[in-house]
N, CA, C and O atoms as CSV, one atom per row, in Angstrom:
chain,resi,resn,atom,element,x,y,z
A,1,MET,N,N,9.309,-11.733,13.490
A,1,MET,CA,C,8.273,-11.034,12.770
A,1,MET,C,C,8.933,-10.043,11.816
A,1,MET,O,O,9.876,-9.341,12.181
A,2,LYS,N,N,8.418,-9.999,10.582
A,2,LYS,CA,C,8.966,-9.125,9.542
A,2,LYS,C,C,8.329,-7.740,9.613
A,2,LYS,O,O,7.171,-7.598,10.005
A,3,ASN,N,N,9.088,-6.730,9.233
A,3,ASN,CA,C,8.590,-5.359,9.097
A,3,ASN,C,C,8.512,-5.027,7.614
A,3,ASN,O,O,9.496,-5.142,6.883
A,4,ILE,N,N,7.318,-4.612,7.182
A,4,ILE,CA,C,7.078,-4.339,5.769
A,4,ILE,C,C,6.551,-2.921,5.619
A,4,ILE,O,O,5.603,-2.525,6.297
A,5,LEU,N,N,7.175,-2.158,4.723
A,5,LEU,CA,C,6.727,-0.812,4.396
A,5,LEU,C,C,6.184,-0.806,2.979
A,5,LEU,O,O,6.852,-1.256,2.048
A,6,VAL,N,N,4.969,-0.296,2.818
A,6,VAL,CA,C,4.381,-0.098,1.493
A,6,VAL,C,C,4.430,1.400,1.218
A,6,VAL,O,O,3.932,2.204,2.005
A,7,LEU,N,N,5.030,1.758,0.102
A,7,LEU,CA,C,5.305,3.157,-0.184
A,7,LEU,C,C,4.671,3.583,-1.503
A,7,LEU,O,O,4.761,2.879,-2.509
A,8,CYS,N,N,4.029,4.745,-1.478
A,8,CYS,CA,C,3.386,5.326,-2.658
A,8,CYS,C,C,3.626,6.833,-2.622
A,8,CYS,O,O,4.298,7.338,-1.723
A,9,THR,N,N,3.083,7.535,-3.586
A,9,THR,CA,C,3.286,8.980,-3.638
A,9,THR,C,C,2.617,9.686,-2.464
A,9,THR,O,O,3.282,10.402,-1.715
A,10,GLY,N,N,1.315,9.493,-2.294
A,10,GLY,CA,C,0.571,10.263,-1.301
A,10,GLY,C,C,0.000,9.482,-0.148
A,10,GLY,O,O,-0.643,10.061,0.727
A,11,ASN,N,N,0.219,8.164,-0.119
A,11,ASN,CA,C,-0.289,7.301,0.947
A,11,ASN,C,C,-1.794,7.512,1.161
A,11,ASN,O,O,-2.269,7.637,2.289
A,12,SER,N,N,-2.523,7.547,0.043
A,12,SER,CA,C,-3.967,7.755,0.151
A,12,SER,C,C,-4.778,6.614,-0.449
A,12,SER,O,O,-5.881,6.339,0.025
A,13,CYS,N,N,-4.272,5.948,-1.467
A,13,CYS,CA,C,-5.050,4.907,-2.155
A,13,CYS,C,C,-4.301,3.576,-2.218
A,13,CYS,O,O,-4.556,2.668,-1.427
A,14,ARG,N,N,-3.378,3.476,-3.167
A,14,ARG,CA,C,-2.738,2.188,-3.463
A,14,ARG,C,C,-1.962,1.619,-2.277
A,14,ARG,O,O,-2.095,0.436,-1.965
A,15,SER,N,N,-1.164,2.438,-1.621
A,15,SER,CA,C,-0.404,1.928,-0.474
A,15,SER,C,C,-1.333,1.582,0.685
A,15,SER,O,O,-1.059,0.649,1.441
A,16,GLN,N,N,-2.415,2.317,0.830
A,16,GLN,CA,C,-3.382,2.020,1.888
A,16,GLN,C,C,-4.111,0.705,1.605
A,16,GLN,O,O,-4.329,-0.095,2.516
A,17,ILE,N,N,-4.483,0.484,0.355
A,17,ILE,CA,C,-5.139,-0.772,-0.023
A,17,ILE,C,C,-4.186,-1.941,0.218
A,17,ILE,O,O,-4.578,-2.960,0.787
A,18,ALA,N,N,-2.934,-1.791,-0.215
A,18,ALA,CA,C,-1.940,-2.846,0.005
A,18,ALA,C,C,-1.719,-3.082,1.492
A,18,ALA,O,O,-1.600,-4.229,1.924
A,19,HIS,N,N,-1.662,-2.025,2.270
A,19,HIS,CA,C,-1.506,-2.136,3.724
A,19,HIS,C,C,-2.637,-3.001,4.298
A,19,HIS,O,O,-2.392,-3.901,5.101
A,20,GLY,N,N,-3.863,-2.718,3.880
A,20,GLY,CA,C,-5.004,-3.483,4.367
A,20,GLY,C,C,-4.921,-4.952,4.010
A,20,GLY,O,O,-5.141,-5.811,4.864
A,21,PHE,N,N,-4.606,-5.255,2.756
A,21,PHE,CA,C,-4.521,-6.658,2.330
A,21,PHE,C,C,-3.333,-7.369,2.970
A,21,PHE,O,O,-3.465,-8.514,3.403
A,22,LEU,N,N,-2.178,-6.712,3.039
A,22,LEU,CA,C,-1.017,-7.360,3.650
A,22,LEU,C,C,-1.262,-7.657,5.120
A,22,LEU,O,O,-0.907,-8.734,5.600
A,23,ALA,N,N,-1.857,-6.728,5.834
A,23,ALA,CA,C,-2.167,-6.973,7.246
A,23,ALA,C,C,-3.125,-8.157,7.376
A,23,ALA,O,O,-2.980,-8.984,8.276
A,24,HIS,N,N,-4.092,-8.231,6.485
A,24,HIS,CA,C,-5.073,-9.323,6.517
A,24,HIS,C,C,-4.409,-10.675,6.227
A,24,HIS,O,O,-4.608,-11.633,6.974
A,25,TYR,N,N,-3.632,-10.756,5.160
A,25,TYR,CA,C,-3.052,-12.037,4.746
A,25,TYR,C,C,-1.841,-12.441,5.584
A,25,TYR,O,O,-1.617,-13.632,5.799
A,26,ALA,N,N,-1.072,-11.491,6.051
A,26,ALA,CA,C,0.132,-11.814,6.826
A,26,ALA,C,C,-0.194,-12.146,8.275
A,26,ALA,O,O,0.520,-12.921,8.912
A,27,GLY,N,N,-1.266,-11.565,8.799
A,27,GLY,CA,C,-1.621,-11.823,10.191
A,27,GLY,C,C,-0.491,-11.452,11.125
A,27,GLY,O,O,0.035,-10.340,11.070
A,28,LYS,N,N,-0.121,-12.383,11.977
A,28,LYS,CA,C,0.920,-12.131,12.979
A,28,LYS,C,C,2.337,-12.363,12.451
A,28,LYS,O,O,3.299,-12.298,13.216
A,29,LYS,N,N,2.473,-12.630,11.160
A,29,LYS,CA,C,3.793,-12.874,10.574
A,29,LYS,C,C,4.547,-11.581,10.279
A,29,LYS,O,O,5.755,-11.608,10.044
A,30,ALA,N,N,3.840,-10.445,10.289
A,30,ALA,CA,C,4.502,-9.201,9.891
A,30,ALA,C,C,3.817,-7.991,10.494
A,30,ALA,O,O,2.617,-7.996,10.769
A,31,ASN,N,N,4.618,-6.952,10.691
A,31,ASN,CA,C,4.112,-5.609,11.016
A,31,ASN,C,C,4.061,-4.850,9.706
A,31,ASN,O,O,5.067,-4.755,9.003
A,32,ILE,N,N,2.907,-4.314,9.372
A,32,ILE,CA,C,2.736,-3.612,8.112
A,32,ILE,C,C,2.642,-2.109,8.365
A,32,ILE,O,O,1.926,-1.659,9.260
A,33,TYR,N,N,3.371,-1.350,7.568
A,33,TYR,CA,C,3.361,0.103,7.623
A,33,TYR,C,C,3.126,0.611,6.202
A,33,TYR,O,O,3.515,-0.044,5.235
A,34,SER,N,N,2.500,1.758,6.076
A,34,SER,CA,C,2.397,2.387,4.761
A,34,SER,C,C,2.709,3.865,4.910
A,34,SER,O,O,2.460,4.479,5.947
A,35,ALA,N,N,3.266,4.415,3.831
A,35,ALA,CA,C,3.673,5.820,3.860
A,35,ALA,C,C,3.724,6.354,2.443
A,35,ALA,O,O,3.613,5.618,1.463
A,36,GLY,N,N,3.898,7.673,2.375
A,36,GLY,CA,C,4.034,8.329,1.088
A,36,GLY,C,C,5.208,9.278,1.084
A,36,GLY,O,O,5.721,9.673,2.132
A,37,ILE,N,N,5.618,9.631,-0.104
A,37,ILE,CA,C,6.631,10.671,-0.276
A,37,ILE,C,C,6.015,12.001,0.183
A,37,ILE,O,O,6.707,12.898,0.664
A,38,GLU,N,N,4.689,12.091,0.015
A,38,GLU,CA,C,3.868,13.216,0.479
A,38,GLU,C,C,2.678,12.595,1.213
A,38,GLU,O,O,2.524,11.374,1.207
A,39,THR,N,N,1.850,13.405,1.836
A,39,THR,CA,C,0.604,12.879,2.411
A,39,THR,C,C,-0.573,13.583,1.761
A,39,THR,O,O,-0.622,14.811,1.685
A,40,HIS,N,N,-1.520,12.779,1.293
A,40,HIS,CA,C,-2.707,13.312,0.630
A,40,HIS,C,C,-3.982,12.997,1.401
A,40,HIS,O,O,-5.072,13.347,0.949
A,41,GLY,N,N,-3.871,12.354,2.535
A,41,GLY,CA,C,-5.060,11.966,3.294
A,41,GLY,C,C,-5.630,10.659,2.761
A,41,GLY,O,O,-5.400,10.292,1.608
A,42,LEU,N,N,-6.359,9.976,3.593
A,42,LEU,CA,C,-6.955,8.698,3.225
A,42,LEU,C,C,-8.116,8.931,2.250
A,42,LEU,O,O,-9.038,9.692,2.542
A,43,ASN,N,N,-8.060,8.278,1.107
A,43,ASN,CA,C,-9.087,8.457,0.084
A,43,ASN,C,C,-10.337,7.653,0.450
A,43,ASN,O,O,-10.242,6.441,0.645
A,44,PRO,N,N,-11.507,8.297,0.548
A,44,PRO,CA,C,-12.725,7.589,0.932
A,44,PRO,C,C,-13.135,6.497,-0.057
A,44,PRO,O,O,-13.789,5.529,0.329
A,45,ASN,N,N,-12.757,6.644,-1.323
A,45,ASN,CA,C,-13.067,5.594,-2.296
A,45,ASN,C,C,-12.228,4.334,-2.049
A,45,ASN,O,O,-12.691,3.221,-2.301
A,46,ALA,N,N,-11.008,4.506,-1.560
A,46,ALA,CA,C,-10.181,3.350,-1.202
A,46,ALA,C,C,-10.784,2.636,0.002
A,46,ALA,O,O,-10.826,1.407,0.045
A,47,VAL,N,N,-11.246,3.405,0.970
A,47,VAL,CA,C,-11.906,2.822,2.152
A,47,VAL,C,C,-13.135,2.040,1.716
A,47,VAL,O,O,-13.346,0.915,2.170
A,48,ALA,N,N,-13.947,2.621,0.840
A,48,ALA,CA,C,-15.173,1.960,0.372
A,48,ALA,C,C,-14.857,0.687,-0.410
A,48,ALA,O,O,-15.535,-0.326,-0.244
A,49,ALA,N,N,-13.837,0.733,-1.257
A,49,ALA,CA,C,-13.475,-0.442,-2.055
A,49,ALA,C,C,-13.046,-1.604,-1.167
A,49,ALA,O,O,-13.357,-2.758,-1.462
A,50,LEU,N,N,-12.343,-1.311,-0.097
A,50,LEU,CA,C,-11.942,-2.388,0.818
A,50,LEU,C,C,-13.108,-2.852,1.683
A,50,LEU,O,O,-13.204,-4.035,2.011
A,51,ASN,N,N,-13.981,-1.943,2.049
A,51,ASN,CA,C,-15.177,-2.349,2.801
A,51,ASN,C,C,-15.987,-3.368,2.025
A,51,ASN,O,O,-16.584,-4.268,2.616
A,52,GLU,N,N,-16.015,-3.237,0.693
A,52,GLU,CA,C,-16.769,-4.174,-0.142
A,52,GLU,C,C,-16.271,-5.611,-0.011
A,52,GLU,O,O,-17.028,-6.553,-0.243
A,53,VAL,N,N,-15.004,-5.783,0.361
A,53,VAL,CA,C,-14.449,-7.131,0.524
A,53,VAL,C,C,-14.199,-7.468,1.995
A,53,VAL,O,O,-13.471,-8.408,2.315
A,54,GLY,N,N,-14.814,-6.688,2.880
A,54,GLY,CA,C,-14.777,-7.005,4.301
A,54,GLY,C,C,-13.579,-6.504,5.076
A,54,GLY,O,O,-13.342,-6.962,6.193
A,55,LEU,N,N,-12.813,-5.576,4.519
A,55,LEU,CA,C,-11.658,-5.024,5.233
A,55,LEU,C,C,-11.915,-3.559,5.565
A,55,LEU,O,O,-12.436,-2.805,4.743
A,56,ASP,N,N,-11.544,-3.171,6.775
A,56,ASP,CA,C,-11.766,-1.803,7.237
A,56,ASP,C,C,-10.424,-1.097,7.435
A,56,ASP,O,O,-9.637,-1.459,8.309
A,57,ILE,N,N,-10.183,-0.087,6.606
A,57,ILE,CA,C,-8.962,0.717,6.768
A,57,ILE,C,C,-9.310,2.137,7.179
A,57,ILE,O,O,-8.463,3.028,7.104
A,58,SER,N,N,-10.534,2.359,7.609
A,58,SER,CA,C,-10.971,3.717,7.941
A,58,SER,C,C,-10.171,4.319,9.104
A,58,SER,O,O,-10.151,5.540,9.264
A,59,HIS,N,N,-9.522,3.495,9.904
A,59,HIS,CA,C,-8.719,3.968,11.030
A,59,HIS,C,C,-7.281,4.314,10.623
A,59,HIS,O,O,-6.521,4.847,11.432
A,60,HIS,N,N,-6.904,4.012,9.371
A,60,HIS,CA,C,-5.553,4.314,8.896
A,60,HIS,C,C,-5.356,5.825,8.782
A,60,HIS,O,O,-6.321,6.585,8.689
A,61,SER,N,N,-4.113,6.238,8.791
A,61,SER,CA,C,-3.783,7.642,8.558
A,61,SER,C,C,-2.788,7.721,7.412
A,61,SER,O,O,-2.095,6.748,7.113
A,62,SER,N,N,-2.720,8.864,6.781
A,62,SER,CA,C,-1.770,9.103,5.704
A,62,SER,C,C,-0.470,9.585,6.346
A,62,SER,O,O,-0.440,10.623,7.008
A,63,ASN,N,N,0.600,8.823,6.144
A,63,ASN,CA,C,1.870,9.090,6.830
A,63,ASN,C,C,2.992,9.382,5.849
A,63,ASN,O,O,2.994,8.902,4.715
A,64,LEU,N,N,3.940,10.173,6.307
A,64,LEU,CA,C,5.147,10.442,5.533
A,64,LEU,C,C,6.167,9.329,5.750
A,64,LEU,O,O,6.244,8.745,6.832
A,65,VAL,N,N,6.926,9.051,4.738
A,65,VAL,CA,C,7.961,8.033,4.835
A,65,VAL,C,C,8.946,8.364,5.964
A,65,VAL,O,O,9.479,7.458,6.605
A,66,ASP,N,N,9.187,9.648,6.207
A,66,ASP,CA,C,10.118,10.054,7.266
A,66,ASP,C,C,9.662,9.608,8.657
A,66,ASP,O,O,10.476,9.515,9.576
A,67,ASP,N,N,8.356,9.332,8.816
A,67,ASP,CA,C,7.832,8.883,10.112
A,67,ASP,C,C,8.406,7.538,10.533
A,67,ASP,O,O,8.368,7.188,11.712
A,68,TYR,N,N,8.938,6.783,9.574
A,68,TYR,CA,C,9.391,5.409,9.852
A,68,TYR,C,C,10.892,5.231,9.687
A,68,TYR,O,O,11.375,4.113,9.505
A,69,TRP,N,N,11.612,6.311,9.751
A,69,TRP,CA,C,13.050,6.275,9.496
A,69,TRP,C,C,13.796,5.316,10.425
A,69,TRP,O,O,14.786,4.711,10.014
A,70,ASP,N,N,13.339,5.171,11.662
A,70,ASP,CA,C,14.065,4.364,12.643
A,70,ASP,C,C,13.673,2.886,12.661
A,70,ASP,O,O,14.197,2.121,13.471
A,71,ILE,N,N,12.773,2.481,11.793
A,71,ILE,CA,C,12.346,1.077,11.776
A,71,ILE,C,C,13.234,0.293,10.816
A,71,ILE,O,O,13.521,0.744,9.707
A,72,ASN,N,N,13.656,-0.868,11.252
A,72,ASN,CA,C,14.472,-1.744,10.421
A,72,ASN,C,C,13.531,-2.609,9.578
A,72,ASN,O,O,12.959,-3.578,10.078
A,73,PHE,N,N,13.371,-2.255,8.296
A,73,PHE,CA,C,12.446,-2.969,7.425
A,73,PHE,C,C,13.099,-4.171,6.775
A,73,PHE,O,O,14.269,-4.139,6.393
A,74,ASP,N,N,12.317,-5.230,6.658
A,74,ASP,CA,C,12.739,-6.419,5.919
A,74,ASP,C,C,12.373,-6.293,4.445
A,74,ASP,O,O,13.087,-6.780,3.569
A,75,PHE,N,N,11.243,-5.630,4.187
A,75,PHE,CA,C,10.762,-5.421,2.819
A,75,PHE,C,C,10.269,-3.984,2.674
A,75,PHE,O,O,9.618,-3.441,3.567
A,76,ILE,N,N,10.592,-3.383,1.531
A,76,ILE,CA,C,10.026,-2.095,1.143
A,76,ILE,C,C,9.385,-2.317,-0.218
A,76,ILE,O,O,10.065,-2.635,-1.194
A,77,ILE,N,N,8.070,-2.146,-0.271
A,77,ILE,CA,C,7.320,-2.380,-1.501
A,77,ILE,C,C,6.816,-1.040,-2.018
A,77,ILE,O,O,6.037,-0.364,-1.346
A,78,THR,N,N,7.258,-0.658,-3.207
A,78,THR,CA,C,6.738,0.553,-3.834
A,78,THR,C,C,5.625,0.143,-4.793
A,78,THR,O,O,5.761,-0.812,-5.558
A,79,VAL,N,N,4.516,0.893,-4.732
A,79,VAL,CA,C,3.341,0.517,-5.520
A,79,VAL,C,C,3.004,1.549,-6.596
A,79,VAL,O,O,1.928,1.504,-7.193
A,80,CYS,N,N,3.929,2.475,-6.838
A,80,CYS,CA,C,3.788,3.398,-7.965
A,80,CYS,C,C,5.189,3.787,-8.424
A,80,CYS,O,O,6.137,3.800,-7.638
A,81,ASP,N,N,5.298,4.101,-9.701
A,81,ASP,CA,C,6.611,4.429,-10.260
A,81,ASP,C,C,7.234,5.655,-9.601
A,81,ASP,O,O,8.445,5.687,-9.382
A,82,HIS,N,N,6.427,6.662,-9.283
A,82,HIS,CA,C,6.959,7.876,-8.671
A,82,HIS,C,C,7.646,7.560,-7.341
A,82,HIS,O,O,8.731,8.072,-7.064
A,83,ALA,N,N,7.024,6.731,-6.533
A,83,ALA,CA,C,7.626,6.368,-5.244
A,83,ALA,C,C,8.896,5.551,-5.448
A,83,ALA,O,O,9.879,5.731,-4.731
A,84,ALA,N,N,8.871,4.652,-6.430
A,84,ALA,CA,C,10.060,3.834,-6.690
A,84,ALA,C,C,11.244,4.707,-7.097
A,84,ALA,O,O,12.379,4.460,-6.691
A,85,GLU,N,N,10.967,5.719,-7.897
A,85,GLU,CA,C,12.033,6.607,-8.368
A,85,GLU,C,C,12.521,7.557,-7.286
A,85,GLU,O,O,13.659,8.022,-7.345
A,86,ASN,N,N,11.677,7.853,-6.293
A,86,ASN,CA,C,12.015,8.838,-5.267
A,86,ASN,C,C,12.140,8.252,-3.868
A,86,ASN,O,O,12.214,8.994,-2.889
A,87,CYS,N,N,12.164,6.933,-3.769
A,87,CYS,CA,C,12.255,6.273,-2.464
A,87,CYS,C,C,13.592,6.595,-1.815
A,87,CYS,O,O,14.646,6.388,-2.417
A,88,PRO,N,N,13.551,7.096,-0.599
A,88,PRO,CA,C,14.812,7.404,0.088
A,88,PRO,C,C,15.554,6.125,0.464
A,88,PRO,O,O,14.977,5.039,0.509
A,89,VAL,N,N,16.820,6.281,0.726
A,89,VAL,CA,C,17.622,5.155,1.184
A,89,VAL,C,C,17.442,5.064,2.693
A,89,VAL,O,O,17.759,6.003,3.424
A,90,PHE,N,N,16.937,3.936,3.148
A,90,PHE,CA,C,16.706,3.730,4.576
A,90,PHE,C,C,17.957,3.173,5.234
A,90,PHE,O,O,18.772,2.520,4.583
A,91,PRO,N,N,18.105,3.433,6.523
A,91,PRO,CA,C,19.228,2.843,7.250
A,91,PRO,C,C,19.222,1.317,7.195
A,91,PRO,O,O,20.278,0.690,7.279
A,92,SER,N,N,18.037,0.715,7.054
A,92,SER,CA,C,17.946,-0.743,6.980
A,92,SER,C,C,18.344,-1.182,5.565
A,92,SER,O,O,17.501,-1.535,4.740
A,93,ALA,N,N,19.636,-1.149,5.321
A,93,ALA,CA,C,20.177,-1.399,3.990
A,93,ALA,C,C,19.899,-2.818,3.498
A,93,ALA,O,O,19.982,-3.086,2.300
A,94,THR,N,N,19.571,-3.721,4.410
A,94,THR,CA,C,19.322,-5.102,4.006
A,94,THR,C,C,17.887,-5.338,3.555
A,94,THR,O,O,17.548,-6.452,3.156
A,95,ALA,N,N,17.049,-4.329,3.610
A,95,ALA,CA,C,15.651,-4.492,3.199
A,95,ALA,C,C,15.585,-4.910,1.733
A,95,ALA,O,O,16.258,-4.338,0.875
A,96,LYS,N,N,14.773,-5.904,1.470
A,96,LYS,CA,C,14.525,-6.317,0.087
A,96,LYS,C,C,13.521,-5.333,-0.496
A,96,LYS,O,O,12.447,-5.121,0.066
A,97,ARG,N,N,13.880,-4.736,-1.626
A,97,ARG,CA,C,13.004,-3.771,-2.286
A,97,ARG,C,C,12.276,-4.445,-3.436
A,97,ARG,O,O,12.876,-5.099,-4.288
A,98,LEU,N,N,10.966,-4.264,-3.429
A,98,LEU,CA,C,10.119,-4.806,-4.485
A,98,LEU,C,C,9.309,-3.667,-5.076
A,98,LEU,O,O,8.962,-2.713,-4.380
A,99,HIS,N,N,9.011,-3.771,-6.362
A,99,HIS,CA,C,8.230,-2.718,-7.012
A,99,HIS,C,C,7.165,-3.326,-7.901
A,99,HIS,O,O,7.425,-4.261,-8.657
A,100,GLN,N,N,5.959,-2.781,-7.800
A,100,GLN,CA,C,4.867,-3.115,-8.708
A,100,GLN,C,C,4.033,-1.861,-8.892
A,100,GLN,O,O,3.417,-1.374,-7.944
A,101,ASN,N,N,4.012,-1.342,-10.096
A,101,ASN,CA,C,3.231,-0.146,-10.376
A,101,ASN,C,C,1.774,-0.526,-10.597
A,101,ASN,O,O,1.463,-1.333,-11.474
A,102,PHE,N,N,0.888,0.051,-9.807
A,102,PHE,CA,C,-0.549,-0.150,-9.963
A,102,PHE,C,C,-1.161,1.141,-10.484
A,102,PHE,O,O,-0.685,2.233,-10.171
A,103,SER,N,N,-2.223,1.014,-11.284
A,103,SER,CA,C,-2.895,2.209,-11.792
A,103,SER,C,C,-3.462,3.009,-10.624
A,103,SER,O,O,-3.857,2.449,-9.602
A,104,ASP,N,N,-3.495,4.325,-10.796
A,104,ASP,CA,C,-3.971,5.217,-9.741
A,104,ASP,C,C,-5.440,5.542,-9.980
A,104,ASP,O,O,-5.753,6.362,-10.843
A,105,PRO,N,N,-6.347,4.918,-9.234
A,105,PRO,CA,C,-7.771,5.150,-9.464
A,105,PRO,C,C,-8.224,6.556,-9.088
A,105,PRO,O,O,-9.278,7.007,-9.536
A,106,SER,N,N,-7.441,7.249,-8.274
A,106,SER,CA,C,-7.835,8.607,-7.881
A,106,SER,C,C,-7.702,9.592,-9.038
A,106,SER,O,O,-8.211,10.710,-8.956
A,107,LYS,N,N,-7.034,9.198,-10.100
A,107,LYS,CA,C,-6.851,10.074,-11.263
A,107,LYS,C,C,-7.988,9.927,-12.273
A,107,LYS,O,O,-8.063,10.702,-13.227
A,108,ILE,N,N,-8.858,8.966,-12.087
A,108,ILE,CA,C,-9.950,8.711,-13.023
A,108,ILE,C,C,-11.007,9.810,-12.913
A,108,ILE,O,O,-11.445,10.174,-11.822
A,109,LYS,N,N,-11.397,10.320,-14.068
A,109,LYS,CA,C,-12.496,11.285,-14.146
A,109,LYS,C,C,-13.658,10.574,-14.837
A,109,LYS,O,O,-13.470,9.871,-15.830
A,110,GLY,N,N,-14.835,10.764,-14.307
A,110,GLY,CA,C,-15.987,10.130,-14.926
A,110,GLY,C,C,-17.134,10.036,-13.952
A,110,GLY,O,O,-17.180,10.736,-12.941
A,111,SER,N,N,-18.054,9.159,-14.276
A,111,SER,CA,C,-19.228,8.964,-13.420
A,111,SER,C,C,-18.825,8.239,-12.144
A,111,SER,O,O,-17.727,7.692,-12.040
A,112,VAL,N,N,-19.730,8.246,-11.184
A,112,VAL,CA,C,-19.488,7.538,-9.923
A,112,VAL,C,C,-19.208,6.069,-10.202
A,112,VAL,O,O,-18.296,5.493,-9.609
A,113,SER,N,N,-19.972,5.456,-11.091
A,113,SER,CA,C,-19.774,4.038,-11.377
A,113,SER,C,C,-18.433,3.779,-12.071
A,113,SER,O,O,-17.816,2.741,-11.832
A,114,GLU,N,N,-17.970,4.695,-12.919
A,114,GLU,CA,C,-16.666,4.540,-13.566
A,114,GLU,C,C,-15.535,4.669,-12.541
A,114,GLU,O,O,-14.553,3.930,-12.599
A,115,ILE,N,N,-15.675,5.592,-11.622
A,115,ILE,CA,C,-14.659,5.760,-10.569
A,115,ILE,C,C,-14.645,4.538,-9.654
A,115,ILE,O,O,-13.575,4.045,-9.300
A,116,GLN,N,N,-15.816,4.048,-9.271
A,116,GLN,CA,C,-15.885,2.840,-8.436
A,116,GLN,C,C,-15.258,1.655,-9.149
A,116,GLN,O,O,-14.549,0.862,-8.530
A,117,ALA,N,N,-15.511,1.527,-10.441
A,117,ALA,CA,C,-14.933,0.421,-11.215
A,117,ALA,C,C,-13.403,0.509,-11.224
A,117,ALA,O,O,-12.721,-0.510,-11.124
A,118,ALA,N,N,-12.873,1.717,-11.344
A,118,ALA,CA,C,-11.419,1.894,-11.335
A,118,ALA,C,C,-10.828,1.493,-9.982
A,118,ALA,O,O,-9.791,0.832,-9.924
A,119,PHE,N,N,-11.488,1.895,-8.902
A,119,PHE,CA,C,-11.008,1.510,-7.573
A,119,PHE,C,C,-11.091,0.005,-7.376
A,119,PHE,O,O,-10.190,-0.592,-6.787
A,120,ARG,N,N,-12.149,-0.609,-7.855
A,120,ARG,CA,C,-12.297,-2.067,-7.718
A,120,ARG,C,C,-11.209,-2.804,-8.496
A,120,ARG,O,O,-10.641,-3.780,-8.007
A,121,LYS,N,N,-10.924,-2.334,-9.707
A,121,LYS,CA,C,-9.883,-2.991,-10.506
A,121,LYS,C,C,-8.529,-2.890,-9.810
A,121,LYS,O,O,-7.814,-3.885,-9.690
A,122,THR,N,N,-8.178,-1.685,-9.351
A,122,THR,CA,C,-6.899,-1.516,-8.654
A,122,THR,C,C,-6.883,-2.350,-7.381
A,122,THR,O,O,-5.879,-2.993,-7.074
A,123,ARG,N,N,-7.986,-2.345,-6.637
A,123,ARG,CA,C,-8.087,-3.166,-5.418
A,123,ARG,C,C,-7.826,-4.630,-5.733
A,123,ARG,O,O,-7.051,-5.288,-5.039
A,124,ASP,N,N,-8.470,-5.142,-6.779
A,124,ASP,CA,C,-8.324,-6.558,-7.120
A,124,ASP,C,C,-6.901,-6.887,-7.572
A,124,ASP,O,O,-6.380,-7.952,-7.242
A,125,ASP,N,N,-6.266,-5.978,-8.326
A,125,ASP,CA,C,-4.872,-6.178,-8.744
A,125,ASP,C,C,-3.952,-6.204,-7.521
A,125,ASP,O,O,-3.059,-7.046,-7.426
A,126,ILE,N,N,-4.172,-5.293,-6.606
A,126,ILE,CA,C,-3.345,-5.237,-5.389
A,126,ILE,C,C,-3.597,-6.459,-4.515
A,126,ILE,O,O,-2.662,-6.994,-3.920
A,127,GLN,N,N,-4.833,-6.904,-4.430
A,127,GLN,CA,C,-5.138,-8.095,-3.640
A,127,GLN,C,C,-4.357,-9.305,-4.159
A,127,GLN,O,O,-3.761,-10.043,-3.374
A,128,ARG,N,N,-4.359,-9.508,-5.476
A,128,ARG,CA,C,-3.608,-10.640,-6.055
A,128,ARG,C,C,-2.118,-10.520,-5.734
A,128,ARG,O,O,-1.471,-11.503,-5.374
A,129,TYR,N,N,-1.585,-9.311,-5.869
A,129,TYR,CA,C,-0.170,-9.091,-5.580
A,129,TYR,C,C,0.144,-9.423,-4.116
A,129,TYR,O,O,1.136,-10.091,-3.825
A,130,CYS,N,N,-0.700,-8.957,-3.208
A,130,CYS,CA,C,-0.457,-9.164,-1.776
A,130,CYS,C,C,-0.558,-10.644,-1.399
A,130,CYS,O,O,0.228,-11.135,-0.588
A,131,MET,N,N,-1.512,-11.342,-1.980
A,131,MET,CA,C,-1.626,-12.780,-1.724
A,131,MET,C,C,-0.355,-13.490,-2.175
A,131,MET,O,O,0.186,-14.331,-1.458
A,132,HIS,N,N,0.114,-13.141,-3.372
A,132,HIS,CA,C,1.334,-13.743,-3.906
A,132,HIS,C,C,2.552,-13.377,-3.042
A,132,HIS,O,O,3.400,-14.228,-2.775
A,133,PHE,N,N,2.634,-12.132,-2.615
A,133,PHE,CA,C,3.746,-11.703,-1.765
A,133,PHE,C,C,3.799,-12.529,-0.477
A,133,PHE,O,O,4.858,-13.042,-0.115
A,134,VAL,N,N,2.682,-12.658,0.204
A,134,VAL,CA,C,2.647,-13.401,1.472
A,134,VAL,C,C,3.016,-14.869,1.229
A,134,VAL,O,O,3.781,-15.446,2.002
A,135,GLU,N,N,2.486,-15.474,0.173
A,135,GLU,CA,C,2.822,-16.870,-0.149
A,135,GLU,C,C,4.311,-17.033,-0.456
A,135,GLU,O,O,4.933,-18.022,-0.067
A,136,SER,N,N,4.868,-16.051,-1.156
A,136,SER,CA,C,6.271,-16.143,-1.599
A,136,SER,C,C,7.293,-15.793,-0.531
A,136,SER,O,O,8.363,-16.398,-0.470
A,137,TYR,N,N,6.971,-14.818,0.312
A,137,TYR,CA,C,7.973,-14.303,1.232
A,137,TYR,C,C,7.694,-14.549,2.714
A,137,TYR,O,O,8.608,-14.448,3.532
A,138,LEU,N,N,6.463,-14.867,3.070
A,138,LEU,CA,C,6.154,-15.004,4.499
A,138,LEU,C,C,5.707,-16.412,4.904
A,138,LEU,O,O,5.702,-16.736,6.092
A,139,ASP,N,N,5.335,-17.243,3.941
A,139,ASP,CA,C,4.886,-18.612,4.295
A,139,ASP,C,C,6.048,-19.583,4.307
A,139,ASP,O,O,5.859,-20.768,4.581
């Protein structure tokens, strides 16, 4: 079984969404973890966006990358440029590092419908990425 870490700045939106999709698509093929360089708490809009597609991440917590220092990761996926630039070097030196910058929907200012649309777009982009990742690296 593979160990996969999804890393973002605050572990509140993008990494949490990716965590949800990777856990769903990978099933028993991988242990999925998500963390941030900082912790910002789980964003309720990210939870709602995943609920719309039948996934529940409401039980997730916002974790620091340091919480997983002792895990030997097979893959470390950074989902924002800030995390990619500031990702610490893990003892699991053989981990394959992948990076895909996704837009941060939590930065959108506007109406409720504009914010929801931003979360849906980011969710859908992350979903496609996660499906491709599982097909490419775990199947």
